[in-house]
N, C-alpha and C positions, 0 to 999 in steps of 0.2 A: 932692566931688572926683571927677575922672575921670582914669583912668590908661590910656586907650586907646593913647596914644603909646608906652607901655611893652609893649604886647602886640600889636605890629603883625604878627608872624609869622602867615601864613595859617591855620595849624592851630588857632589860638584860635577863629577864625570857624567853621571846620569843626566843632569840638567843639560850639559853640553851635547850629549847624544840625542836627547829629545829635540833640542833646537835644530840639530843637523837633519833629523827626520822631517822637520817642518820647513827646511830650506832657509833657516834664518841663523843669525849669530846671536850669542848671548854673552854678557859680561857682568861680573860682580862689580858694583860701583859705589862710590860715595864714602860715607863714614866708616863702613866696615873695612874698606881698604886702608883708609887713613889710620884706623885704630890697630890694624895689623902692624903697621910700621911704627906706631907709637907704643906698641905692646900694651894696649888697653883692651879690656874685655868688651865685646860688643855682640849681643845676641840677635841683632837685627841685620839681616843680609838683604840688600836690594840688588835685583838683577834687571838689567836693561837689554832690550832686544831691538833689532831693526824691523819692528812690526810683529804682530801676532802675540803680544805680551800675555793676553788673557788665555789664548789658545795654548801657549807654552805652559802656563801655570797649571791648567787642567791636565795636560799630558804628563807633566812632572809629578803632580799629585797622584795620578793613577799609577805611575811607575813606582812611586814610593809608598803606595798603599794608604794614601791619605784620602779620606772620604769628603771632608768639609773644606770647601774653597770659598773664600769671601771675594765677591767680584764687584768692582766699582766701575761701571761702564762709562760714566761721565768722564773719568780721567784715564780710562783704558788700563786700569790696574787690577791686579788680583793678589790675594794674600792667603797663605795658610801656615799653620804651625807644624814644625817637624822636630820631634824631640823637644829640646829646650830652645829652639831657634824660631824666630819669626822671619819667614821668607816672603818677600814681596816682588812681584814681577810687573814690569811696565814696558810698553813700547817706547822707544826713544822719541822725545818730543821737544817742541819749542813751547815756551810759555811767555805771555806778555800781559800787561795790565793796561786797560784804558785809563784815562786820567782820573776818573772818579769811580772806577770799578773796585769792588772788594774782592772779586774772584778772578783768577787768571783765565785768559783765553788760551786754549791748548790746541796744537796742531802737530801732526806726525813730523818726525825729523830723523836725522842720522845720529850715530853715536857721537860724532863731533858736535852736532847741534845740542845734544843732551848735556855734553860736558861744558859747552859754552854757557848754558843756562844755569849751571850750578852756581851756588853763592860764592864759594871760595876755591882757589886752586887746590887746596888740600882736600877738598871734598869732591873734586872732579876726577880723581884717580880711578881707573878701571882695570880689572883683571880679566884677561881673555879666558874663556872656558872652551875654546875651540881645540880640537885635537892637535892641529899643526903648531899651535903656539900656546898651549895650555899653561896658564900661570904668568904669562907675560903682562907687564904693567903698561898700560897706555896712558901717557902723561904729557898731553900736548901743551900744558901751561906751566911746567916745572913745579908742580905741586910738591914733589919730593924735595926739591931745593928749599921751598918755603917751609916744609916740615922741619928740615934741618935748622933753618934760621929762626923757627918758631914765630912765623909771621902769617897774618891773615891778609890775603890779597885776592881781589876779584879776578876772574878769568878775562873779563872784558872791562871796558871803561866803567869805573865804579858808579859814576852818575847814571849810566844806563842800567847797570845791574840793580842798583837800589831803587831807581825810579820804576823799573819793570815790576819788581816785587819788593815793596818797602819792608816786608817782614824780615828780609835778609839783614837789615840794619840791627834788628833785635838779635838775630842769630849771631851777628858779628860780636856783639857784647857778650852773649852767652858763651860762645866758643872761647873768646878771650879769657873769660872767667874760668871756664871748665878746664881748658888746656894750658892756661898760663902763657898764651900767645899774645904778641903785640899786634894791634891793628895797623896795617901799613898806612903811611902818612896820607897818601892820596885817597885811600878808602876812608880814613878818619875825617878828612875835610868833606868828602862827598856825603858822609852820614850827617854831618852838621848842616850841610846845605839842603839836604833832602828830608830832614827830621820831620817837618810838618806833613810830609806825604804819608807818614804812618797812619794818619787819620782815615785813610781809605781802607785800611786793613781791619777785618772784623776783630772785635775785642776778644773773642774766644781764642783766636790764633795768637794775639799779643800776650794774653795771660798765660797761655801754655809755655811761652818762652820765659815769661817772668818767673813762673813757678820753678822752672829748671834753674834759673839764676838763684832763686831763694834756696834751692836745695844744694847749691855748691858748698864746698868746705868753707870758703870765705866769701860770702855773697856781697860784702861791702865793695869789693872790686867791681862787680857788675853794676851795682847801684850808683857808684861814683861815675862810671863810664856813661850810664844812662843819663845822669844829670848833666855831665859835661858836654855830651853830644846834643842835648836838647830833646832827646827821645822821651825822657821821663815827663817832660812838660806836656806832652801830647795826650797822656792818658792818666797821669796821677798828679794833678796840680797840688793836691793837699800835701803830698810829701815834699814837693818842690818848695812850698811855702815854709817848710821847716828850716830851710837853708838861710844862713846869714847871721850876723852878730850885730846887735844894736847897742850903742853906748850912750849913757846919760849920766851926767854928774860924775864922770870918771868911772862909772860902774857898767860893766858889760855882762851880758848873759852868754852862755855857751851856744855854739852852733848846734841846734837841735837836729839838723839833718845828719851831720857827722856823728853826733851822739847816738842817734837811732841806728845807724848802720854799724856802729861799734857794739851796741847792745846786741844786735843781730849776730855779729861775729862771735861775741862772747857766748851767746846761747847755742850757736852751732857746735861749739866744742862739747856741750853737755847733752844736746838732744838733736835727733834728726826728724822730729815731728814737724810736718809742713805747717800745721795750723798754729802751733806754738811759735814757730818762726814768724808767721804772719802777725801774731800778737806782739812780737818785738817791733815789727814794722809799724804797727798801729798804736803802740802804747802811748806815744806823746803827740799823736796826730792833731790834737786840739790845742796844742800850745800856742800856735800863732793867734787864733781868735781870742784866747784867754789871757794874752800877755798884757801886763800892766806894770808901770813903774810907780812904786810907792815910796814916798820919802821915809827914810829910816829903815825900810825893809828891802829896798832895791827892786829887782825884777821879780814879779810873781806870775804864777800861772794857775791861780785858784780855780778849782773845778774842772781842770782839763781832763781828768779821768772820767768825770760824769759826761761832759760834752763829747769826749772822744768815743765813749761807749754808744752814745746816741748817733754819732756819725758813721759808725761801722756798717749798719744795714745799707745806707745810701751808697757808700763807697763800694761795698761788696756787690750791690746790685749793678752799679755802673761797670765794674770790672768783670762782670759775669762770673763772680766767685759764688760758691754754694750759699744759699740763703737759709739752710736748715740748721742742723746741730753744729756744723763747723762754724757758721757765722755767730751763733749764740755763744759758742765756746770762746771765740776771739773777743766778743763783746764783754763776756764775764772777765776775761783776763785784763782787758783795758780798764774796766771799771774798778777792779780790785788791785791793780798793780802797785799802788802806793801803800796799801795797807801793811804788808810785811815790812816795808822800808820805814814806815811811820813807827812801827813797833820797836824798831832798833834804836829809835831816838829817845825813847822814854822808858820808864820802869814798866816792865811787861806784866800786865794783870792777867789772871786766869780768864776773866770775863772777856777781855779783848781777844785772847787766843781762841776761846770757844766760839765767839762770833765769826772769826775768820774761818775757822774750820767749818762752821755751819754754812756760811755763804759760798765758800769755795767748793765744798763737797769733795768728790773724787778728783777734782782738778787742783787740789791744794799742792800736790808735789810739783806739778807744772808751774803753778803760780810762784812757788818758792824759787824755781830755776830762773824764771823771768826776773824775779826780784834780785837774785844774785847777779844776773847778767847786766842789770841796770846800774850796777855800781861801777862807774867809769871815771871817777874823780882822779885828777892828776896828783892830788894831795895824798901821799902814801900813808900818812898817819890816819887820815880820815878813812881811807879804804880799809886799813887794818882794823880800825874800830868798828866800822860797819860790818865787816865780815865776821868779826868776833861776836857781835850782837846778833847777826844773822844766824849763826850756829846756835846761839842761846834760844832764839825764837824757834828754830827747827827742832831742837830737843824738847822744848816746851810743847810743841804741837804733837810730838810723838807720845809724850807722857800723858797729856790730857786726852788724846784720842784713845789710848789704852784704858784710861780710868773712866772717862765719861761717855764714850761711844757717841760722840757728837757728829762726826762726819755723816752727812746725809740723813741725820736722825729725823724721825717724825715724833712729835710729842706723844707720850704713851696714852694720854686721854684725848680722844678724837671729838670732832663736832657732834657725832652721833651719840657719844657718851654724855656730852653736856646736855643735849636736847632730851635724851631719855631720862637723865637724872632729875632735871628741873621741869620736865613735862612741857617744854616749849618747842616751837618750830624754828626754822631757819630765820636768822635775824641778826641785828647789830650786837646783841648781848653775846651770842655764840662767838663771834669774831673777837670781841674784847677779851673774853675768858681764854680763848685759844692763844692769843698773842701774849696774854699775861703769863700763861703757863710756859710758853716758849721762852720768854724773856727771863723768867725765874730760873729755868734750867741753864740758860746761857750765862746768866749772872752768878750762878753757883748758889742761889738761894735754896733751891731744892735739887735733889739728884734726878737723873734721868730714869726714874723708876715709877711704876704705875701708882702705888699707894700714896707716895708723896705728892704726885701730880694730882691724884684724885682729891686728897685732903685740901690741896691748894685751890683746886677748882671750887670746892664747897665754900671756901673763904671768899674767893673772888665773886662767886654768885651772891653771897650774902651782902657784899658791898653794893651790888646792883639791885638788892631787894628781892632776889630769887630764893625760893625755898625748895629743897628736895621734895619730890612727890610724896615720899614716905612721911614727911613732917605734916602734910596736909590731911593725912588720914586719921 
């Protein structure tokens, strides 16, 4: 097979010419070649050479007028951007892991060595950039056949492939999810047998793959595979504990693992925000420790939203996820995720809507999406009722936001105003009055306006025995 019609851009010929000057061969390899055949967009092009990878990158950058080249001497790789493409150059190599190593040992190798070390046959395809056979596909492991069959198979014995680099097991799940490919039976069994070896891989590398799964169109496929292979058990036991159904007195609760990944899928139809998707993953994470069976009430999970929010920082820290505003955002979503749903079950008061707006702030729209995604009942009448009430809550939010300007509001009377008016310093009384003003606005007792808030402050101060400075003169 020849793919020269897919690499018509002049820079491919230039790279081949620069390699010839250095007395080496160069090939485009891996996912870029796979995606040409699958007709998928891919802006990352990897080139492998039989030596002098960094030297070739520098020569090509110079020939193409590129000034900045990123060099990684440890792995013998170099990278630069060319127009909208990321071009990476590496000398052909062998990679292996020691039993308890987190990082691969690398040594020079041939093109065939490099293709052998690839995770799957569909990622071991190479295109020659040499003049005499420009565009020819080098496919020693029938990767093209596996592409046609939509199957993920390792070039070598899968036990060796996955033991050498256990991250390849995560990549198997990710590619299966992204491409809609089946993992070959022998590879599937090898993943199950080697799952515990994932523990030697750094969490940063694992979570990179997880996030790619999270960003798939239907990530439930990937999470189901992670669970069934035992990979999920190695790094996310809290999610594993969601799995299963317990029955008591003839009453069973739903399987919260499959509910969670259904919520995730539902949300993915509405949003491509990574951290909102993580909110779906985490929203019921505390159901196992809060599960109780109560006579007359059945299974309950009281307080799982509060405990779940408190679990978020610890889980994010362990998974090497960001601990700044992204974590706080997910924490807020978990804490508030029941609030809109609760409002759909009762007569909706303006006060409850104002409080929800105040606490959610600019994240209210995302919270409402999570709420909608969380409706997964198999009872069609129940779903219809919830969705109808959801729309009522949504409309109420819009109306009250326009009228009362509650989202992210700050009470019009500040602590400084209170201290200045009553001639007092910082203390308990200031906090009491500030909270009273905030609650009065949220409860609709006064409007979110300065004069009403100021008059209310005077009345609250009087209750505490405080007099305005002007009254003392």
